[in-house]
C-alpha positions, 0 to 999 in steps of 0.5 A: 525414864522417857525419851524426851530430848534436850532443848537442842539447836540452841533452844529452837526446837518444839517441846511437848507438842508431839502426838506420841506420849512419853512412855515411862517405866516401872519396876517390879515393886511398882514404885515409880512411873508406869508403862501400860505394857509393864503394868498389864503384865504385872496386874495379870500376875497379881503383882501390881498394887493399886496406884494413882498416876500423877504428873509432876510439873517442875519450875525453879527460881534464883538458880546459881549461875555456873556459866562464865559467858552466859547463864546456866542451862538447867535440867531437872531429874526426879528420883525415888528413894527406895527402901534400901536407900538407893535412888531410882530415877523416875524421869528428866525434864528437857534442858532450858537454855540460859535460864536461872528461873526455868519452867520446864515443859516435860512432865514426870509421871509418878505412881502415887501409892496411898499406903506407902511413904514415897521419898522423892529427891530432885536434882538440878544440873547445868548441862554443858553446851557440848551435850545439847544435841544428845537425847536427855536420857543419854546424858551422863549426869556426872559430866554435868555441873550440879546446881542443887538438890531438894527432897520431900515425901510425895504425900506432902505435895498431894495433901496440899490444897494447892497440890504444890510445894516449894523447896529450897535447893541445897548441896548434897549431904547438907554441906557447903552453900545451902541457898542454891535457889528454889524448886516448885513441884506441882502434882496433878492426877492424869486424865484417862482420855484418848482425845487430842487435837492437832493445831496449826498456828500462824501469826501475822504482823507481829511486832519486830523486836530486832534492829538488823533483822526480823524477829525469830518468833515462837509460841509458848502455851500454858494451862491455867490450873485450879489454884490460879497459876499456870503450867507450861504444856508446850512450845512451838519451834522457832521460825527465823527472821519472820513476822508472819510465821507458820509453825508445824502442827502441835498435837495436844492431848486432853491430859495437857489442856484439861478440857475444851473450855479450860483457859490457855495462855498463849505467849509469843516471844522473839527468840534470843540465844542469851535466853532473854527472849523478847516478849511480843504479846499474849492472849488467852483462849480455850481449845473451844475458842481456838476451834471457833477461830479456825471455823470462822477463819479469823484472827485474835489480836495479841495484847500487852498486859497492863503494868505500872506504866500502862494502866490498861492492856494494849491491843496489838496489831499482831494476830494469831490464826488457827490454820488447822484444827483436827480432833483425833483419838490417841490410842494406847498400846493396850488398846491395840492388844486388847482389840485383837492385835497380835505380837508374834515373837521370833528367836535367834541364838548366837552359835559363834565360837566367841562364846567358848567351847560348849564342853568347857565350864567357862563357855557361855554355852556350857550345859551343866550336868547339875541342871544349872542354866548357862547364860543363854538358857537363863536368858531364854527362860527369863525373857521367854516368860515375858514374850510368851505372855504377849504372843497369841499362839506361843509358836516361835520361829527359832533360828541359830546363826554362826554355826556349822550345820550338817553339810559342813557349811557355816550358816548364818540362819539355820532352823534351831530345831534341826528340821529343814522345812519347819522353823517353829517350836512350841513355847519356851520349853520348845526353844530350850529343847531345840537349843540343847539339841542344836548344841549337840549337833551344830559346832560353833563357828563364825563370824557373827553376822546378824544380817541374814537372820534379820532379813529372814524375820523381816521377810515374814513380817513383810509377807503378813501385810498381804493378808493382815494389818493386825500383826506385829513381829518382834525378833529376839536375838540373844548374843555375846555381843561380838558383831562382824557385819555392823554395816550389813546389819545397819542396812538390814535394819534400815530396810526393816524400819518400814515394816511392823517389826522390832528387834530385842537384842539381849546381850549375855556375858561380859563382852563389850556391847558398844556395837549393840548400843550403836544399833539401839540408836538411843543417841538420838541419831537414826541408823543410816544405810550404806546407800545413805538412806535413814531409818524410818524409825528406831526398831531396836532395843538392847538389853544387857543381861548383866545389868538385870542380874546386878539388879539395876533393872528388871527384865520386864521393864528392860524388854518392854521399855521401848517396844510399846513406843515402837509399836505405836509409832508404826501404827500411827504413821500408817493410820492403823487403828485398833479393831472396833468391838463387833457392836461398833461395826456397822451392820448391813441393812436388811433387804426390802 
């Protein structure tokens, strides 16, 4: 599922106008949505069937009100029913505050396969107030109040002329109340375009809808679709107590606005915590129209539509201005990789005593004479198949940590191959051989400290910047999950968050991995160092191997779920673009 956030801060946050598009996942059966890194991996192995990527827009009406003092705060979740009857989650919308007729902005991507019957299940929940500050993907649905369920086959939607269906919401298993409201799903094929525009909106002289203060305005932008209806694509943040607001820039991809001439509806509202936002005015403009407003430095007046009491629309004094308009290209992860950017992987293995005596069959490090892999060997082989695919030279720096090396000292970063001057090994087989050799020669010890090995890997990433900008480094840490230096590790991660660097932590065994989940920062809070510095970005992805082995997630999906997004966040924040083809590079002119 994607990384979208709840409509937090009482619904005052912007939604759908970020530059970075959501990255969704796909499993080995190619049943759900798609992540271009995962897709590329499978296609090269001939495992990925052809599909058409669709984007689902959801809206509901007449939902049941489960709140006492206010209205429900609905969230929609989309599932695919797999062949075995289990539900696989495809994605979630944002939470909309106090609204029984929500039109969600966040979309859900689905890979439509003509040759397969794809059963979709939709569920709507009322999210409790105490969870509003959590990212949507962190919400435990069992803690939320169920509002209703509906289902259909994906082909039912795409074969309709309107590309939409409206379904009745009902209780699970058909029990209890059957009239729980309605859910409308609109499907649209995604546009393979890298074009985007960044727009800065400003308004002046808006009507005041409040009695004791000024309005708290926000904009909602919707795209008119072929059937004549409209689909919301984004909204700005709320600017408090201001009739002349300036909003933060919105970044809209062509997937959202369709074409530069496609009409957009721009509505302005006065925010109310009750969810009953006061309508200020609306206007209709295309992206091309907005570009003209910016060039001519003029505003466009809002209007009040005609109604039963007002035969003609009323032109208001409030105006919309476009203070900034920048066209740009939004490059994908594969644009960088295919143009020559390199992923360089590094590996660190946990040699602490908490793994158990390697001579004991109960140890995570036990080498079975029959050739059966232990937990670490299994992780190295399964993870290695994925990471070596993306590593250009397949030479991996490999370290161990927490072991007692040759001179009797405990090292928290020693070369896995035993060489004092060279830490690289050749391919996954080299990692396996170095690991087996180290187990024979390095006694397990402790404590478990990540800080030194992270600093070593970060140092390599930092050194690369002096001679190349097209390298990105990924440290793979395989551990049993018992961490001693949590704050020191946080400090190292915060320092490393400015570098072309990510960390994949693979947890083996059955230990409590709460510390790893803290480092992953999927709760929406970036890590903070002991000095109070906040991480520039999230650079950690945690994968528990027990979830892989239970069949809940595929190893490819798990490893590549967040890495492309972390890679793109770094490149875009530094305005680093893919390497252009040789024929696109300007050639020096011939001398006269």
